N, C-alpha and C positions, 0 to 999 in steps of 0.2 A: 288357276281358275279353269274349271271345265264348263264348256258351253251347255247350259241347261236352261229350261224355262224358269228356273228360280232365280237366276242372276239378273242384275239390274245395271243398266248403263245410263249415264247422264252425258248427253252430247250438246255442247253449246253451239249456237248458230247452225242448228241442224234442219231448218226448214227447207233449205235449197242447196244446190250445188254439191260440193264435196261433203258437207255435213249430212245432207239427206242420203247420200249413197252410203256413208258410214252407218247411218241408222238402218238402212235396208239390210246391209250385210250382217250387222250384229243381230238384228231382229231374226233374219233367216237362220242364224246360228243358235237361236233359242232364247236370246235375252229379251227382257222387257225393257223398253226404251223410254227415258224422259227426254223429250224433244224440247230443247230451249230455243226460243226465238225472241227477237226484239220487236220488229215491226211487220214481219212477214206472216201475219195471222192466216190469210187465205191459204198460203203455201203450206203452213204447218197443219192446218185442218185437213188439207188434201192428203198430206203424208200420213197423218194418223188414220184417215179412212182407208188408205191404200194398205197399210200394214195390218190393220185390224180386220181386213177382209180375210186374212189367213189365220189370224189368231185374236180373238175377241179380248178386250180389256187388257191390252198389252202395251199401251202407249199412254203416257202422261204428257200433256202439253204445259209448258211453263213459260209464261211471258215475263221478260224482266230486261231492264237495262243493266248490263253488267258493270257499267261505269258507276252505278250507284252501289258503292261497296257496302253500305249499310244493309242492303237487301240481299246479299249473297247468302247469308245464313238462312234466310227464308226459303231460298231454292232448295237447300238441303233438307230443311224441315218438311217441305212439301213431299219430297221423295220418301223420307222416313215415315211420314203418315200414310203414304200410298202403299209402300211395300215393306217398310221396316228394315231396309238394307240398301247398301250401294256397293257394287262390285267394281265398277269402272267409271272413271271420269275421263272424257275426251274433251280437251280444251281446243275447240275448232274455231270458235267465233273470232273474227279478225276484220278490222278496218284496213283498207289498202287504197292509197292514192298518192300521187306525187306531191312533193313539198319542195319546190325549187327554193334556193336560198334567198332569192330576192322576193319571195312571196310568203314567207313564214309568218305564222301567228301562233299564239299559245293555245288556241282552240285545237289546231291540228296536233300539237304536242299532246294535249290532254286526251284527245280521241285515240290517236294511234298508240301512245304509250298505255293508255287505259285498256283498250281492247286486247292489245297483243302481249302486255306484260303485267300490268297491275291486276286486272280482273282474273287471269288465269292463276296468279299466285295467291290471291286472297280466296278464290273459290276452292283451290287445292287445300288451303288451310282449313276452310270450313268443312270440306268433305273428308278430311283426314280421319276424324274419329269413327265415322261409319265405314270408311274403306279399311281401316285397320281391323275391324271386327271380322271382315271377310278375307283378309290378306289379299286385298284388291290391287288395283293398278291405276296409274294416271298416265295418259298419253297426250302430249301436246303436239299440235300441228305447228311446225316451225317454218322454215323456208331456207332454200339454198342460199339466199341473200343475207342470211344471218352472218355469214363470214365472207361473202363476196358482194360487196355493196353495189346496189343498183343506182344508176345515175338519177339524181333528182328525187330520190326516195330516202333521204338520210334518216329521217325520224323513224320511218317504218323499219329500216334495216337495223338501227340501233335497238329498237324495241324487240325485234326478233333475236338479235344477238343476246340480249338479256334473257329472253325466253329460253334460248339454248343453255345458258348457264344455270337458269332455274332448274332445268331438267337434271343436270348433274348435282346441283346443291340439294334438291329435294330428294334425290336418290339416297344421298348420304343421310339427310335429315330424317327421312320417313322409313328407311329400311330397318330391320328386315321385313316388317309387316306389309309394306306397300312398295311395289316396283314402280318406277317412274322412267319413262322413255319418250322419245319423240319421233315424228316422221317429218322429213323435210321435202316437200313437193318441189319439183321443177316445173316444166311447161306442161301443165295438166289442163287447165281451162284458161282461155284468154280473159284478161281482166275486163270489168265492165267499161273502163275507159277504152275508147276505140284505138286500136292499133292498126297501122297500115299493113298492107300485105307484105311490103319489103321488111318491115320490123318483124313480123311473124316469121318470115323466111330466115331472117338473120338469127333469131332465137333458135329455131329448129336446126339451123346449120351448126350451131355450137353444141348440140347433143351428139352423142355417139351413135344413137339409134335413128336420128333423122326424122323422128315422128312426135306428134303430140301424145302425151299420156292421157289417161282417162281417170275419172274419179274412182272407178273400181280398182285401179292400181293402188290408190291410196287406202281405200277401205279394206282391201285384202291385207295390206301391211298392218293396219290397225288391228285387224282381227288376229294376225299372227302374234303380234306383241301382246294382245290381251289373253290369248288361249294357249299358245304353243311356244311361249318363251319364258318358262319359269325361272331360268338362270340368267336372264338379261335384264339389267337395270342401269340407268344412267347413260343410255346410248341413244343416238339419233341416226335413223336410217334414211338416207337420201333416195327418193324415188324420182329420178330426174333424167332418165334415159342416158346417163353418163355425162350430163352437162358439168358436174362438179369435178371431173377429171381434167378439165381445161382450165387455164388461167382466166 
């Protein structure tokens, strides 16, 4: 895939945080962007205004709850009506919060498995016909905790582990027309749940670079996999400051 103004990317959960930075980076590379969001309408509108200040009519906003599997085809239909093509799907949307064993309920299971595993899988299936036409790509945001479990986050970690296997499975299932890869962030942004300064210091001490990464680090890796890696599929790149080299 070559970065031109004719290519189209769908990014889920793109209104804020890492998703918004991925949208900015791909838009700067010439892609038109379908920005999916669930409840962050104000942030999504602001991002659209920001991006279209440099290129008019280059952003489509799509509001949808990805856990409503029956509506995933509608997302792809909106993009097909808008541009008639899809070159890249970035499965970024993700719920994240602790689930201690003594506080579990099925709502947590449905939300965490839904956003991190079920929705990306069925959205990829819905997008596959359009992506195949362009020999496009799918990029999932995984997590270093897909294979290094985080205490009190068992459901989330299991969901991300399934997501990591999805990347490998879909690379076999959808090749050679579609490449499927992943990016596994480490300490990039602190979670919405408050962390103590000691907890933050402990996390950074376990990286080899000793610093917090940035959303730009993730966005640039997504861009590389989208544009500059035609012979890479079924792989997950850890962007974690070296955290994953430790036990």
